[in-house]
N, C-alpha and C positions, 0 to 999 in steps of 0.2 A: 465650193468657192475657190477657184484657182488662184486668185490674187491675194489671199489672206492666209495668215497662220493663226491657228487657234492657240490662245493663251491658256494652258492647262492649269495654271495657278488660280484662275478666276472661278468664283462660285457660279456666277451667271455666265451666259454666253459672252465671250469677249474675243474679238478678233484683232490681231495686229496687222495693219495694212500699210504698205508703202504709200507715201504721200502722192506719188504720181498716179496711183491706182485708186485713190479715195473716191473720186466722183464715179468712176466706173463700178466700183463695188457697191456704193450706196444706191446707185440707180438699179443695180441688179437685185437688190433686196426688196421685199414687200413690206416695208415699214413706213407707215404714213405719218408718223409724228416724230419730230425731233424734240425730245424732252429737254436736253441740256447739252452744252458744250463746256468742258472743263479743261483748264490748263494745269500742267504739273511741271515743276522745276525740280530736277533730280540733283542739282548742284550740291556736292558734299554728302550725298547719300552713300552710306557704306555699302561696298560691294557692287555698286551700280557701274556697269561697263558700257551701257548704251549711250544714245544721244542725250543731250542735256534736257530737252523738253519733250513732253508728250501732250497731245490734244486728244481728249476722249469724247466721243460722240455717243450720247445715250439715246437710243431709238426705240420706238414702240410700234407694234402692229395692233391697231384697235379692233381688228376682226377676231383675232385669237388671243389677244393680250400678251403676246410674246414680246420679250425685250432683248435687246442686244447692245453691246458696247463695242464701238470701233475705236481702236487706239492707233494714232499716227505719231511716230517718233520723229523729232526734228531738231536740228541744230539751230543755233541762234541766227545764222544768216539765211537759212532756208525758209521758203515760203510754202504755205499749204493752200491748195485751191479752195475757194469759197464754196459753200454749199447753199448760199442764199438764193440761187436760181432754182434749187430743188425744194428747199424749205425756207420760205420767206422769214421765219423767225430767226434763222441763222444770222441775218443781218445784225441784229442787236447782240446776239450771243457771241458772235465772232468779234464784235467791237469790244465787248467786255474782256474777252481773253487777250486781245491785242492791248487794250488799255492797261491791264494788270500785269501781263507777262511780256509784252513786246513781240509776240508771235504774229507775223504778217500773213494775212489771207489774200492770196493773189486774186486779182479781178474783183475784189470786194467793192460794192457800189459807193460806200461812204465810210471808209475806215478812219474814224476820228474818235476822240475821247468821248466816253459815255459816263464814267463814274468819277474820274478826276477832272479838275478844271483844265481849261484849254492851255494855260501856261505851265502846267505840271511837267516836270522833266523826269524822265525815267519811268520805270514800271514797278510799282510797289510790292508785288507778290513774287518778284525774283528773289532768290535766296541771297544774292549779293547786294540788294538794295539796302542802304543804311536805315535801320529801323527807327532811328530817332531824327531822321532828316525832316526838316520843316520847310515848307514852300509857301510863298506869299501868293495869294489870289488877287490879281490885279484887274481881271476882266471876266465877266460871266459869259458863257455861250448859251444864248437863249434857245438854241436849236430851231430858230425861226424858219430856216429852209425846210426842215422836216415837217414842222407844223403846217406850213403853207401847202406843201405837197400833199399831205394827208387830207387837209380840208378840201382841196381841189378835187381829189379822188372821190370825196363824199358828196360832191356837187356844189360846194360853196365857192363863191368868188372872193378871192383875197384882194383887197385894195391896197 
């Protein structure tokens, strides 16, 4: 794999990939399941010299049960390409990482809050987010647009 560097500290296979090469690397692999996408904030971590954030993709090959983790390091202003066109489940997983860490996924089809309410300001899993900050919920997001779209794909007509 020319576009990745193996992380020798990892117990399982773990590759560090530049964000610009993420889609190319993932497409070149034979992993058919995206298990999870995890965000990491290294702010204040002792001896950390890399970028502030990392996004870790946990992939599995169901034919031989092999697993691999792909790690992409990113600064606050940088965007990571979406994997939702390759793995449809990435749509929701990327939204969760964006909602909690503020990491933006470029060309994501619907990057909006999924765990926090629509009026929520900030990203609560960032290390610099005030732990005791409280925010008032004034409006619920019923996710009507997504429910209607899903029902229509199943053959139902939404009035």
